Backbone bond lengths (Angstrom), bond angles and torsions (degrees), N, CA, C in turn:
res aa  C-N    CA-C-N  psi(-1)  N-CA   C-N-CA  omega(-1)  CA-C   N-CA-C  phi
1 M - - - 1.464 - - 1.527 111.08 -
2 I 1.331 116.03 -48.04 1.462 120.85 -179.76 1.523 110.39 -65.75
3 A 1.355 115.68 -40.41 1.465 119.72 179.38 1.529 110.76 -63.46
4 A 1.337 116.37 -39.88 1.468 120.34 178.90 1.520 111.18 -64.94
5 Q 1.332 116.95 -39.60 1.462 120.64 178.60 1.528 111.28 -65.44
6 R 1.328 116.35 -39.72 1.455 120.33 177.99 1.525 111.61 -65.64
7 L 1.349 115.22 -41.63 1.461 119.76 178.12 1.526 110.73 -62.66
8 K 1.321 116.45 -41.06 1.458 121.16 178.64 1.524 110.64 -65.34
9 A 1.345 116.88 -40.66 1.459 120.82 -179.94 1.522 111.91 -64.61
10 C 1.331 116.82 -29.53 1.472 120.50 178.08 1.523 112.01 -84.87
11 T 1.332 116.16 -35.05 1.461 120.64 -174.32 1.518 112.57 -74.97
12 L 1.318 117.10 -43.97 1.465 120.50 -174.69 1.532 112.68 -61.53
13 P 1.352 120.08 -46.13 1.465 118.04 175.80 1.523 113.07 -60.47
14 F 1.340 116.56 -37.63 1.465 120.43 178.17 1.531 110.52 -62.51
15 L 1.333 116.54 -43.12 1.458 120.04 178.80 1.523 111.22 -64.93
16 G 1.334 116.47 -38.56 1.463 120.48 177.67 1.514 111.93 -62.03
17 I 1.336 116.26 -45.09 1.472 120.76 179.13 1.522 110.23 -65.21
18 A 1.329 116.63 -41.76 1.465 120.36 179.02 1.525 111.06 -62.44
19 G 1.331 116.26 -38.16 1.461 119.94 178.01 1.519 112.12 -64.62
20 V 1.341 116.63 -41.62 1.467 120.72 178.42 1.527 110.46 -64.61
21 I 1.329 117.10 -42.54 1.474 120.33 178.53 1.528 110.71 -63.60
22 G 1.338 116.44 -39.76 1.463 119.76 177.77 1.525 111.76 -63.40
23 L 1.350 116.57 -43.33 1.467 120.58 177.35 1.516 111.22 -64.32
24 W 1.324 116.35 -40.98 1.472 121.88 176.79 1.533 110.47 -58.75
25 T 1.322 116.71 -45.97 1.468 120.86 179.09 1.529 111.34 -61.59
26 L 1.325 115.76 -42.08 1.466 120.68 -179.80 1.522 111.20 -64.76
27 L 1.326 116.75 -44.60 1.468 120.66 -179.89 1.526 111.50 -63.45
28 S 1.336 116.93 -41.49 1.466 119.97 -179.18 1.527 111.91 -67.34
29 A 1.334 116.71 -26.80 1.468 120.33 -177.72 1.521 112.81 -89.07
30 T 1.341 117.26 -21.70 1.461 119.00 -173.48 1.523 113.79 -121.67
31 V 1.303 117.57 -55.64 1.472 121.54 -170.63 1.513 112.38 -80.34
32 S 1.336 117.80 -48.88 1.468 121.54 -173.48 1.523 110.28 -129.92
33 P 1.325 117.79 100.46 1.473 120.15 178.82 1.527 113.54 -63.80
34 D 1.345 117.08 -24.50 1.467 119.58 179.75 1.530 112.03 -73.62
35 L 1.324 116.46 -19.29 1.460 120.20 179.30 1.518 109.18 -76.97
36 P 1.330 118.05 116.31 1.478 119.06 -178.98 1.521 111.28 -69.67
37 S 1.302 115.51 145.11 1.464 120.60 178.00 1.529 109.95 -70.83
38 P 1.334 117.64 165.59 1.472 119.63 176.36 1.526 112.97 -55.68
39 L 1.344 116.46 -41.87 1.468 119.65 -179.26 1.527 111.27 -65.79
40 R 1.328 116.78 -44.66 1.462 120.12 178.44 1.525 111.49 -64.80
41 S 1.337 116.99 -39.50 1.469 120.47 178.00 1.522 110.68 -60.72
42 W 1.329 116.36 -41.06 1.466 120.38 178.41 1.527 110.82 -65.34
43 E 1.322 117.10 -45.57 1.462 120.53 -178.00 1.530 111.45 -61.17
44 E 1.331 117.30 -39.96 1.457 121.15 -176.58 1.524 113.19 -83.29
45 S 1.335 117.57 -15.45 1.466 120.74 -175.14 1.518 113.80 -115.95
46 K 1.342 117.50 -3.42 1.464 118.72 -170.14 1.524 113.26 -64.06
47 R 1.346 117.25 -29.54 1.461 117.96 178.77 1.530 111.01 -62.94
48 Y 1.335 116.57 -39.32 1.462 121.24 179.97 1.525 111.92 -65.97
49 I 1.337 115.73 -24.84 1.465 120.46 -179.14 1.531 111.25 -92.23
50 L 1.326 116.49 -46.17 1.466 120.34 -176.55 1.522 112.59 -74.59
51 D 1.336 116.76 -26.41 1.474 121.61 175.44 1.526 107.70 -124.30
52 P 1.350 117.17 70.48 1.465 120.79 -166.36 1.523 115.43 -70.73
53 F 1.336 118.65 -8.35 1.464 119.68 -175.89 1.528 113.12 -120.70
54 F 1.331 117.34 17.88 1.458 118.36 176.08 1.531 109.93 -71.27
55 K 1.322 116.42 158.01 1.465 120.88 178.75 1.518 109.72 -144.46
56 E 1.338 115.02 120.89 1.462 121.24 177.73 1.529 110.17 -132.83
57 G 1.304 116.40 41.16 1.456 121.10 -177.61 1.511 110.05 135.93
58 E 1.327 116.17 178.41 1.461 121.12 -174.71 1.526 112.08 -64.26
59 M 1.325 117.34 -43.44 1.463 120.91 -177.53 1.524 113.61 -107.39
60 N 1.312 118.14 -21.18 1.459 120.34 179.11 1.530 109.42 -84.71
61 Q 1.327 114.79 77.96 1.459 122.05 -177.58 1.517 108.64 -135.04
62 G 1.327 115.37 160.20 1.457 120.64 177.68 1.511 111.53 -62.22
63 I 1.324 115.70 152.97 1.457 120.12 -175.64 1.531 111.48 -65.90
64 G 1.321 117.31 -27.87 1.462 119.92 176.89 1.513 111.93 -66.75
65 R 1.321 116.93 -43.44 1.466 120.92 179.04 1.525 110.59 -65.38
66 L 1.342 116.79 -42.82 1.456 120.60 178.70 1.528 111.04 -63.05
67 A 1.334 116.52 -39.61 1.461 120.17 178.49 1.520 111.35 -64.68
68 L 1.328 117.16 -37.20 1.462 120.09 178.21 1.529 111.38 -64.11
69 Y 1.339 117.25 -39.25 1.463 119.87 175.72 1.523 110.70 -58.59
70 S 1.325 115.84 -46.58 1.463 120.26 -178.76 1.529 111.25 -65.67
71 L 1.336 116.46 -42.35 1.463 120.41 -178.83 1.531 111.38 -65.14
72 E 1.321 116.92 -34.86 1.463 119.91 178.07 1.532 110.54 -64.51
73 R 1.333 116.33 -43.06 1.466 119.55 177.83 1.527 110.88 -65.50
74 V 1.325 116.37 -41.48 1.460 120.22 179.53 1.525 110.75 -62.64
75 A 1.327 117.18 -42.19 1.470 120.45 -179.44 1.531 110.93 -60.69
76 K 1.318 116.67 -43.61 1.468 120.06 -179.71 1.526 111.12 -66.96
77 G 1.335 116.57 -48.09 1.460 119.76 -179.01 1.515 112.26 -66.66
78 Y 1.336 117.12 -37.81 1.461 121.11 179.75 1.523 111.11 -67.43
79 L 1.326 116.63 -41.50 1.462 119.92 177.58 1.522 110.38 -60.69
80 L 1.318 116.57 -42.70 1.461 120.36 177.59 1.529 110.54 -63.44
81 A 1.327 116.93 -38.23 1.466 121.02 -179.16 1.522 111.76 -63.07
82 I 1.344 117.57 -44.65 1.466 118.54 -177.74 1.531 111.48 -76.99
83 I 1.341 117.25 -27.59 1.465 119.74 175.49 1.524 109.96 -65.42
84 L 1.322 116.89 -39.07 1.463 121.15 178.58 1.530 111.47 -79.91
85 G 1.326 116.53 -41.62 1.450 120.37 -171.20 1.513 114.90 -75.31
86 T 1.332 117.84 -33.84 1.467 120.17 -176.29 1.532 112.34 -65.30
87 P 1.336 119.98 -54.41 1.474 118.58 178.18 1.526 112.89 -63.59
88 L 1.334 117.09 -33.96 1.462 119.61 177.63 1.527 110.75 -63.68
89 G 1.336 116.76 -39.92 1.454 120.56 177.25 1.518 112.42 -64.65
90 F 1.333 116.78 -40.27 1.465 119.93 177.58 1.528 111.27 -64.71
91 L 1.326 116.45 -40.47 1.469 119.38 178.38 1.528 110.82 -62.99
92 L 1.328 116.91 -41.64 1.464 120.21 178.36 1.520 111.54 -64.27
93 G 1.331 116.46 -36.50 1.447 119.82 -178.99 1.519 113.86 -76.49
94 L 1.326 116.54 -31.24 1.465 120.65 -174.11 1.522 113.71 -91.47
95 S 1.319 116.97 -30.36 1.461 120.83 -172.26 1.520 111.05 -115.52
96 R 1.322 116.75 115.53 1.455 120.40 177.31 1.525 110.94 -67.48
97 G 1.321 117.16 -37.28 1.457 120.27 178.66 1.519 112.18 -64.58
98 F 1.340 116.26 -41.67 1.471 120.47 178.16 1.528 109.89 -63.43
99 T 1.329 116.67 -39.85 1.459 120.53 178.86 1.523 110.93 -63.23
100 Q 1.331 116.59 -45.84 1.462 120.14 -179.59 1.523 111.59 -62.77
101 A 1.339 116.82 -32.95 1.460 120.69 -178.06 1.522 112.58 -77.59
102 F 1.338 117.59 -40.17 1.459 120.19 -168.63 1.523 115.23 -113.79
103 D 1.329 118.89 -15.41 1.458 119.18 -178.90 1.534 112.86 -60.33
104 P 1.346 120.02 -42.18 1.470 118.49 176.70 1.529 112.52 -59.13
105 L 1.330 117.19 -39.76 1.464 120.60 179.34 1.525 110.64 -65.18
106 I 1.320 116.79 -41.86 1.466 121.26 179.29 1.526 110.45 -62.43
107 Q 1.336 116.94 -42.27 1.460 120.36 -179.88 1.524 112.18 -66.73
108 I 1.331 117.01 -25.91 1.461 121.00 176.02 1.529 110.55 -76.90
109 L 1.343 116.89 -41.98 1.466 120.86 -175.76 1.529 112.58 -77.24
110 R 1.324 117.08 -29.91 1.473 121.59 -171.62 1.525 114.33 -58.60
111 P 1.334 120.63 -43.28 1.470 118.52 -176.03 1.526 115.33 -84.90
112 I 1.335 118.02 3.34 1.461 119.97 -178.08 1.527 109.78 -68.81
113 S 1.315 116.23 133.36 1.466 122.99 -176.09 1.530 111.03 -70.67
114 P 1.344 116.72 149.40 1.477 119.13 173.64 1.524 112.22 -60.74
115 L 1.341 117.58 -25.86 1.454 120.69 177.31 1.517 111.83 -65.11
116 A 1.339 116.84 -21.74 1.457 120.73 176.29 1.523 111.40 -89.00
117 W 1.335 117.39 -34.61 1.468 120.67 -178.30 1.521 112.31 -73.07
118 L 1.330 116.97 -34.88 1.462 119.51 -174.89 1.529 113.40 -60.41
119 P 1.338 120.07 -46.32 1.473 118.33 176.63 1.514 113.16 -58.54
120 L 1.342 116.64 -37.12 1.462 119.08 177.11 1.523 110.50 -64.47
121 G 1.336 116.88 -40.41 1.457 120.25 176.84 1.519 112.49 -61.60
122 L 1.333 116.00 -39.11 1.470 119.82 177.96 1.528 111.12 -65.95
123 I 1.333 116.92 -36.33 1.464 120.52 176.63 1.524 110.70 -66.14
124 L 1.331 116.33 -42.76 1.462 120.69 -176.28 1.524 112.68 -70.93
125 F 1.345 116.79 -43.10 1.464 120.63 -170.06 1.529 113.93 -106.92
126 Q 1.325 117.47 -13.88 1.463 122.29 175.75 1.526 114.45 64.91
127 R 1.325 117.72 4.50 1.469 121.68 178.62 1.516 109.12 -139.00
128 S 1.324 116.28 149.94 1.457 120.53 -173.83 1.530 113.38 -71.25
129 E 1.343 116.72 -35.47 1.476 119.05 -175.54 1.527 112.25 -64.46
130 P 1.356 119.70 -55.63 1.470 118.18 177.62 1.521 112.69 -65.23
131 A 1.331 117.64 -29.71 1.466 119.82 177.17 1.522 110.55 -64.04
132 A 1.344 117.20 -39.61 1.464 121.15 178.11 1.531 110.63 -65.54
133 L 1.331 117.32 -42.78 1.467 120.45 178.83 1.523 110.99 -64.18
134 F 1.327 116.85 -41.08 1.463 121.53 176.65 1.526 110.51 -59.87
135 T 1.330 116.70 -43.49 1.460 120.81 -178.35 1.523 111.31 -66.56
136 I 1.338 116.91 -42.52 1.468 120.52 177.42 1.522 110.26 -60.13
137 A 1.322 116.34 -48.62 1.465 120.58 -176.30 1.519 111.66 -62.22
138 I 1.325 117.24 -46.37 1.467 120.51 -174.42 1.521 111.70 -70.53
139 C 1.343 117.39 -29.60 1.465 120.58 179.57 1.527 112.21 -85.35
140 A 1.335 117.06 -34.50 1.469 120.74 -173.51 1.522 113.45 -85.71
141 M 1.318 118.40 -14.42 1.459 119.60 -173.41 1.533 113.64 -76.25
142 W 1.336 118.75 -23.14 1.458 119.94 -170.64 1.519 114.21 -65.16
143 P 1.334 121.94 -41.75 1.471 118.62 175.55 1.524 113.27 -58.86
144 T 1.338 116.38 -36.76 1.467 119.84 177.14 1.517 110.63 -66.15
145 V 1.320 116.65 -43.95 1.468 120.98 179.68 1.527 110.48 -59.63
146 I 1.310 116.78 -51.13 1.465 121.22 -173.17 1.518 111.28 -69.65
147 N 1.330 118.22 -44.56 1.463 120.23 -179.09 1.518 111.91 -67.52
148 T 1.318 117.59 -36.49 1.460 120.15 177.19 1.521 110.70 -64.65
149 A 1.327 116.59 -44.24 1.469 120.16 178.85 1.526 111.06 -62.54
150 V 1.334 117.09 -42.86 1.469 120.51 178.37 1.523 110.47 -63.31
151 G 1.337 116.71 -40.30 1.457 120.16 178.92 1.516 112.79 -62.20
152 V 1.314 116.96 -42.56 1.471 120.80 179.03 1.524 110.60 -64.21
153 R 1.330 116.08 -42.79 1.474 119.60 -178.87 1.521 112.43 -70.27
154 S 1.341 117.51 -19.15 1.468 121.46 -176.29 1.526 112.94 -91.83
155 I 1.323 117.90 1.40 1.471 120.83 -178.19 1.528 109.34 -64.64
156 N 1.323 115.30 134.25 1.462 121.14 177.70 1.518 110.30 -58.84
157 Q 1.313 116.15 128.28 1.460 120.84 -177.17 1.519 111.89 -62.85
158 D 1.333 117.47 -24.75 1.465 120.12 178.12 1.528 111.09 -63.04
159 Y 1.354 117.11 -36.72 1.462 120.26 177.83 1.523 111.07 -63.19
160 V 1.317 114.81 -42.01 1.466 119.67 179.27 1.524 110.18 -65.09
161 N 1.332 117.08 -40.16 1.467 120.53 179.79 1.526 111.55 -64.91
162 V 1.341 116.43 -37.07 1.468 119.73 176.92 1.515 110.00 -63.08
163 G 1.308 117.47 -42.48 1.463 121.16 177.67 1.510 112.17 -60.98
164 R 1.318 116.54 -39.20 1.470 119.70 178.24 1.520 111.60 -68.04
165 V 1.351 115.83 -38.84 1.470 119.26 177.70 1.524 110.31 -62.94
166 L 1.326 116.67 -38.51 1.467 121.31 179.41 1.532 112.04 -79.37
167 R 1.325 116.16 -2.15 1.465 122.66 179.10 1.531 112.39 56.48
168 L 1.329 114.31 46.28 1.458 119.18 176.75 1.531 109.83 -73.81
169 S 1.324 115.00 144.29 1.464 119.37 175.31 1.529 109.44 -71.00
170 R 1.344 116.66 172.55 1.463 119.59 179.91 1.525 111.68 -61.94
171 W 1.338 116.65 -39.87 1.463 119.98 179.80 1.520 110.66 -68.70
172 Q 1.344 117.41 -39.89 1.459 120.63 177.71 1.531 111.12 -64.93
173 M 1.335 115.66 -39.80 1.460 120.39 177.02 1.527 110.74 -61.75
174 L 1.341 115.44 -40.70 1.455 120.10 -179.16 1.522 111.26 -65.63
175 W 1.357 116.90 -48.07 1.459 120.71 -173.46 1.525 113.48 -78.62
176 K 1.329 117.49 -31.96 1.457 119.60 -173.81 1.530 113.88 -97.98
177 I 1.330 118.20 -21.35 1.463 120.47 -175.89 1.525 111.78 -121.48
178 I 1.320 116.16 -56.33 1.466 119.82 -172.09 1.529 111.36 -69.38
179 L 1.344 117.29 -50.38 1.460 120.05 -176.62 1.531 112.92 -62.18
180 P 1.357 120.48 -48.86 1.477 118.91 178.87 1.527 113.23 -59.81
181 A 1.336 116.86 -36.91 1.461 119.80 -178.82 1.530 112.00 -72.56
182 T 1.321 116.61 -20.34 1.466 120.89 -176.09 1.528 112.53 -94.45
183 V 1.326 118.07 -9.93 1.472 121.72 -173.74 1.536 113.45 -53.76
184 P 1.347 121.05 -45.87 1.479 118.94 179.29 1.532 112.59 -59.23
185 Y 1.308 117.06 -39.42 1.459 121.05 178.37 1.530 110.39 -68.83
186 L 1.331 116.41 -38.34 1.464 120.28 177.67 1.517 111.20 -58.48
187 F 1.330 116.10 -48.64 1.459 119.13 -176.64 1.529 111.76 -67.79
188 T 1.324 116.96 -33.03 1.468 119.11 174.48 1.522 110.05 -62.03
189 G 1.332 116.15 -44.49 1.457 120.00 177.22 1.516 112.47 -63.92
190 Y 1.342 116.99 -42.53 1.467 120.61 179.28 1.534 111.00 -62.39
191 R 1.320 115.64 -39.39 1.467 119.88 -178.59 1.529 111.08 -66.28
192 L 1.338 116.04 -44.60 1.458 119.92 177.88 1.527 111.32 -66.08
193 S 1.322 116.52 -38.97 1.463 120.43 179.18 1.517 111.65 -63.73
194 L 1.334 116.91 -37.79 1.462 120.41 179.13 1.525 110.80 -64.79
195 G 1.331 116.31 -41.69 1.459 119.24 177.70 1.523 112.02 -62.17
196 I 1.325 116.98 -41.82 1.463 120.39 178.79 1.522 110.68 -67.14
197 A 1.339 117.07 -39.30 1.470 120.18 178.48 1.518 111.17 -58.77
198 W 1.337 116.97 -40.21 1.463 120.15 179.48 1.527 110.96 -69.12
199 L 1.329 117.61 -36.90 1.466 120.51 176.19 1.526 111.23 -64.43
200 V 1.323 115.74 -42.07 1.462 120.15 -174.83 1.525 111.19 -68.74
201 I 1.334 118.14 -37.92 1.466 119.17 -175.87 1.524 110.30 -64.68
202 V 1.319 117.48 -33.57 1.467 119.72 178.34 1.525 110.02 -63.91
203 A 1.334 116.65 -45.64 1.466 120.05 178.81 1.520 110.92 -65.38
204 A 1.333 117.25 -40.69 1.461 120.84 -179.05 1.522 111.52 -63.96
205 E 1.326 117.09 -42.70 1.470 120.05 179.44 1.529 111.60 -68.47
206 M 1.316 116.41 -34.84 1.461 118.86 177.73 1.523 111.03 -64.18
207 L 1.331 116.91 -39.38 1.463 120.22 -177.23 1.526 112.49 -77.61
208 T 1.329 116.92 -34.57 1.467 119.88 -176.69 1.519 113.14 -93.12
209 G 1.345 117.37 -14.77 1.459 120.07 -177.60 1.505 113.67 73.25
210 A 1.336 117.32 20.09 1.459 121.15 -179.86 1.522 110.13 -72.12
211 A 1.330 116.15 150.46 1.462 120.86 178.20 1.522 109.67 -65.68
212 G 1.302 116.13 126.16 1.452 122.84 -177.81 1.515 108.28 164.52
213 V 1.316 117.07 -177.84 1.456 120.19 -177.45 1.529 110.68 -64.67
214 G 1.343 116.84 -42.66 1.456 119.99 179.26 1.516 112.56 -64.95
215 G 1.332 116.93 -44.08 1.455 120.62 177.71 1.518 111.70 -63.21
216 F 1.326 116.72 -39.76 1.465 121.63 177.16 1.530 110.94 -62.24
217 L 1.329 116.48 -43.01 1.462 121.09 -179.91 1.526 110.52 -60.14
218 W 1.330 116.58 -45.85 1.464 120.72 -177.51 1.532 110.92 -67.94
219 Q 1.314 116.65 -38.28 1.463 119.57 178.64 1.531 110.54 -64.56
220 E 1.319 116.91 -43.19 1.467 120.13 -178.76 1.531 111.72 -70.12
221 Y 1.338 116.42 -29.35 1.466 118.91 174.24 1.527 110.06 -66.13
222 N 1.326 116.90 -44.90 1.463 120.09 178.63 1.527 111.65 -65.39
223 S 1.339 116.60 -27.73 1.467 121.06 178.54 1.526 112.61 -89.23
224 L 1.347 116.41 -2.24 1.471 122.75 179.48 1.522 113.08 62.07
225 V 1.347 116.03 31.90 1.473 120.46 175.64 1.532 106.91 -97.07
226 Y 1.316 115.91 86.68 1.458 120.46 -169.35 1.522 113.33 -70.05
227 S 1.308 117.78 -29.23 1.461 119.42 178.98 1.520 111.10 -65.03
228 H 1.325 117.50 -33.99 1.459 120.62 178.09 1.528 111.24 -72.98
229 I 1.330 116.19 -29.80 1.469 119.27 173.90 1.526 109.91 -62.50
230 I 1.327 115.91 -43.56 1.468 119.96 178.12 1.521 110.50 -64.22
231 L 1.328 116.98 -40.39 1.464 120.42 176.48 1.517 110.82 -58.41
232 A 1.336 117.43 -44.73 1.464 121.28 179.91 1.521 111.12 -64.65
233 I 1.329 117.13 -41.40 1.470 120.77 179.86 1.527 110.69 -62.95
234 I 1.333 116.71 -45.64 1.472 120.29 179.42 1.528 110.17 -63.36
235 T 1.331 116.95 -40.51 1.464 120.76 179.00 1.523 110.90 -62.42
236 I 1.326 116.64 -44.67 1.463 120.97 178.87 1.528 110.38 -59.29
237 G 1.333 116.17 -45.32 1.457 119.78 -179.76 1.522 113.13 -64.48
238 L 1.341 117.26 -44.42 1.467 120.81 -179.00 1.518 112.03 -64.82
239 I 1.336 116.75 -41.74 1.467 119.57 179.76 1.527 110.18 -68.15
240 G 1.333 117.38 -40.93 1.463 119.84 177.05 1.516 111.82 -60.36
241 Y 1.333 116.48 -41.28 1.472 120.97 177.67 1.529 110.68 -63.90
242 A 1.334 116.80 -43.98 1.470 120.62 -179.01 1.527 110.76 -64.17
243 L 1.318 117.41 -41.30 1.467 120.60 179.53 1.521 110.93 -62.99
244 D 1.329 117.08 -42.05 1.461 120.86 179.54 1.521 110.95 -65.00
245 R 1.341 117.52 -41.84 1.464 120.78 178.87 1.525 111.13 -64.26
246 L 1.328 116.60 -42.43 1.465 120.38 179.80 1.522 111.18 -63.11
247 M 1.334 116.93 -41.51 1.456 119.32 178.20 1.521 111.00 -66.45
248 G 1.336 117.00 -36.85 1.455 120.05 176.22 1.523 112.22 -63.64
249 L 1.333 117.47 -41.37 1.468 121.03 177.30 1.520 111.30 -65.28
250 A 1.334 116.89 -39.72 1.469 120.52 177.86 1.525 110.74 -63.35
251 E 1.326 116.66 -39.33 1.463 120.55 178.27 1.525 111.13 -63.87
252 M 1.337 117.08 -46.04 1.463 120.81 179.40 1.514 111.65 -62.28
253 R 1.331 116.20 -41.68 1.459 119.55 -178.61 1.528 111.69 -68.13
254 F 1.324 116.49 -38.03 1.462 120.43 179.59 1.518 111.23 -67.57
255 Q 1.330 116.67 -39.00 1.466 119.87 -178.99 1.529 111.79 -69.98
256 R 1.349 116.73 -29.20 1.460 119.68 178.57 1.522 112.24 -77.80
257 A 1.346 115.84 -24.14 1.476 120.07 -176.30 1.523 111.02 -69.20
């Protein structure tokens, strides 16, 4: 029974990928001649994959090196997002007055597109790198803010009453009761924020022309090298999937500890 389930878990994703490749081949042969087939995409992109860290100019680099540039920017912007978003979420959850004052502003800022934030970042910082980090942080912080606030508000009142009976200080209440009870919500927010950070960096690099997967994608689009566009899209998807899985494993390990 277990062996059959494992075989099914391995077979079904393979069949799904094979189906997508088959549809891709059909579309390239019939509907859109400009769309390169899987075989042609591999032939034109294999150097970027087999030699992922070569460098022959700002944008003519292996896909591994370009991905590292993007991941470095994402790490910096994401760290800034959770540093800002976590305490803000706790304040929203703990203080009704703070919520009444700032929740309307947060709801206004939250849906703004990174395409709108990036020009403001360029005005403020005059350089593309800090503007990209600013855009990642401001866009990625909201899931952390909202999930943290929801987690604080969802704490069982009995836990709070026990803390009051034990006469815990505010800091003791925060560290021993509120924070442990909020951890699942925190990690949900962190996971969503990481996904948004990865989405935003692609848009930021495309607009600024910075070296990275997004910048590479935009350059190859302007050069009409469609197979490299597909390579960039697949790379973006695989890295996003890996980041989500890693965050999920970190959450499981932290909860078991």
